[in-house]
N, C-alpha and C positions, 0 to 999 in steps of 0.2 A: 222916692217916696219921702211925706214930710213927718217930723215927728213931733208932738207938741212935748214931749219928754222923753227923753231917752237914756239908755244906761249904757256905761261904758264898754266898747266892744270887748274887754278883759271881764266882763262881768261874769263869776264863777257859775256853773251850771251843779247844782247842789247834787243831783241823784248820781250815785256810783257810776252805774250803766251808764251816763251821760261822758262822766268824766274817761270811761274806757273807750267811749271814742273818739275823745278829743274833740269833744263840742263845746261852743258858748253862746250866750245870746248876745249878739251884737247890737241891738238895739230893739228899745220896747216904747209904745204907748198903747193909749185907750184903743187904738186902730188897727194898730199895726205890730209884726213883731220879727226879727230878722235871725235865724239861725247861722253861726260861721260853723263850716266842717273841713277843716285842712286835710289834705291828702294822708294816707296811711296805709302802708302795705297790709296792715292787720286788718282794714275794713274794705279788702278788694277781694276780687274773685281773682282764677288762676289766672286771667289774661291783662289784672290792674284793674278793672271796669269798678266801679262804687257796685258793692254788693246791695242788693234788692233791699235785703232786709234793714240795712244801714239806711236806705232812703226814705224806707217807711217809718222807722224810729225817728228821722229826724224831723220828717211830716208831723207824727203824731207829737212830737215834743213841743215844738215850735207853735201848734195851734194851741196846745194846751197851756203853755205860756201865757199865752194872748187872753183865751179864754178866762183864765186865773186872775189875769188883772184887776186889781178893784176889789177881789173878794175879800171876805175876813179869813182871819189864819184857819178857823175851825173848817169852813165850808172848803177853803183851799186844800186844807189837809184831806180830805174826804170824797175830791172831785174825782173825774174819770172819763175816760174816754168810751164811748159806748157805742160808737159806729166812726168805720176809717175805710176808706176807700183812695185807692192809689192809680195811677193810669202812669205807667213807664214811657216815655217818649223818647228818651236817646241814652246810650251809654256814656255814662264820665269817666275818661280813662287817664288816671293818675293825674288827677286835675282837683284843685280847692273845689268845694261847692258851698251855696249860699241857698238857704229853705228861706221864703217870705211870705209870711201869714197874712192876709186882710180878713178884717171881721164882717162877716156878711149878716148877720144877727145875733143881738144879746139879748133872751129872754130871762124870765125870772129863774128859772134853772137849765137851761139847755140853751148852750152857745154854738152857733154854725160857723165854722171860719174855712177859708179856701187858703190853699197852701200852694206856691210853687217853688220849686225846685231848679236852680241853673248852675252852670259852673263859674266860675270866676269871669270868663271869657264871653259870658251872656249866651251861653246854649241852653236853651231849655231841655232837662231832662227830665224832668215827672210833675204831676199837679195832685194835688191831693183834696178833699173835699172831710172834713170832720166834725163830728156831732159833740161837744163836749160838756157832761152833766157837773154841776157843781153840788159839792157836798149838801146834804140837808140842811135847811135853814131852822136854828133851834127853837124861834118862836112858833112854826107851824107844826115840826114835830111835835113839842109840847100839847098843844091844839089836838093833835091827831090821837096822840096816847090818853089824853085826857076822854076825849070822845069812843076810845075802844076800837080803833080804828088802825091795822096792821101799818105801817109806815116804810119801813123795810123786810125785805125777806131775803133768804139764800135759796141755793138751787143748788139741787146735787143731781148726777146722774147714776143710776141705779149698775149701769153695765160698763165701767171704765175700762179704759185700754192700759189702766195702771198694771197690771199682773202679767202683760203681754212680753215675751220673751222678746230683747232688743241685742241683737249683734252688731257691733260695730264697722262701718265701711269708712275706709279714710277718704278723710273729707275732700271735697272738689277743689274747695276755697280756703285762703288763709284766714277770712272771717269767721267761718264757720266752725274752722279748727279751734281759734281763737278762744270762742263761748262755748266750746266743749260739746256741742252737738252732734250726736251720732244715731244713726237710722236702719232701718232693717226693710227690706219689701216683705210684705206678708202675701204677697202672690201677684198676679199683673194685675197693674192698675190700682195699686195698695199698698201703703207704705204708712211708718209710723216713725217718727223724730222724736228725743228725748233731749230736752234740756235740762243739765243738771244744776242743782240750784248753787247759787256762788255769790259771795257777798257784792262782785265787781259787776252785776247786773241787776241789780236792786233800784228800786226808785228811793226818794227819800224817807216814804213810811217804811220800808223794809220789806216790801211785797216784790214780788217779779214785777219788771218796769214793763209795761206796755210796748214800747219798741223792741224789747227783748222777745217778748209773745210774737210780734207781728216777724220777725226774724226766722222765731220757729217754724211759723204759717209757713213761712216763706220756703224755708227747707225741705218740710212735710209735702208740699206741693210739687216742687221739683224732683222730690225721690219719686213720688207716686207717678209721675209723668215718664222718668225715665226707665219705672219699672215695665211700663207695656211693652219696649222693643229690646229692653237691656243699656245697659249703660255703655255709651261711645264714648273713650277719653278723647279721640280725635273731634267731636261733633261740638258745636256752640251751643248755649241756650241763654235764654233770658227770660225775666218774668215781664208779662205785657201787662195784667191789672194784680188788683189784690183788693177784696173787699171784705172787711172783718166788723163781727159788731162782739163787743166784749159784755161779758155779764159783772163777773166779779172777780178780781185777784186775788193772788195766794201767798204763801208766807211758808218758808221752813220746810217745803219738801222741793222734789223734782216734777218740770211738768211733760206732759207727755202733747205731742198733736199727731192725728190719725187722718191721712188724706187718702179720699177714694175718687178716682179718675171717673166722671161723670160722663162726658163725651171726648173724644179725640179725630181730628180730621187734618190731613195734610201740615203733620208737624204742631198743631196749635193742640193742646191738653187743657180742659177744665177740669179741676179737682175741689170736691168738696173737703174743708178740712175742721174738724173738731179738737178743742184743747179742754185738756183737764188736769186735775193736781195728779200724781203720781200715787200720793198715797190717800188722800181724801177721795178722790174719785169726783172732785166739785167741777162741776161745768165751768170753763172761765170765758171761753171764748168761741166765736162759729163762723166761720166764711166761705170765702172760695178764692182760689188763685188760680190765673190763668199763664199758660206757660208754655213756651214755644222753642223746639227743639230743630236745629240744623244739622241731621248728619252729614260727616264729611268723612271722605276714606285719606289716609296716610298718604303722600307723597311717594313717589318710587325715587329711587336713589339714580 
């Protein structure tokens, strides 16, 4: 890929959550961006493969970085992802990975970006499509306000999952344990996962990072899938696809994701997920997670 202007591979990523992952922006221009993510045990599953939530976070971050290139500071500060789709192609086991973003279309407010994630050896492990919205334009906002037209609005959910009782279950991966996610199953095909508010999971503006929310959704979808037939410590599982629509972010509170299984067949589980602030009950995101479980039995001695 050719870059008209690139930044150093050591360019810092300001968001605390990205420092938590160990990610950095390796290159950036008006058309492309690259995120470098060295292997860390703390970003992995039990078998050493890169956690699906980390992959989704990498896609979201590199796409947002490219989408915000050229924006003024105010619009950049209030920008956000509004749609994220991820397809997981193959695992990356104890390998460094790179997420490469390519601009598809830059509109007045919304930018569309395609992302490919590959290992350092060139194996494709995931692809993503992101729609990112720039913060409100000051002149357009002023004109709308003068005309008495609401320019922005907030949404809330009346029946949040915030007050549901959560029972911690030992995490199946170093990554989810490291970010503090706990889950409980509310019955067959239904689960809730809690992401506690932590400084190292925040974006630059102090809200919960969208990548951390994507990781939470991945955990909730997996928990709902495992609740169908019960957790099997000898089985293997992987996220096949994720689709998320973001509304608003939140700060100074824990976040809950409730997953409900829509259907399952031959080890494939499709789960609908809603995300809300635990204290405020405000809707944050919604989407789906497609998950696969391969049951296995322990080998006899």
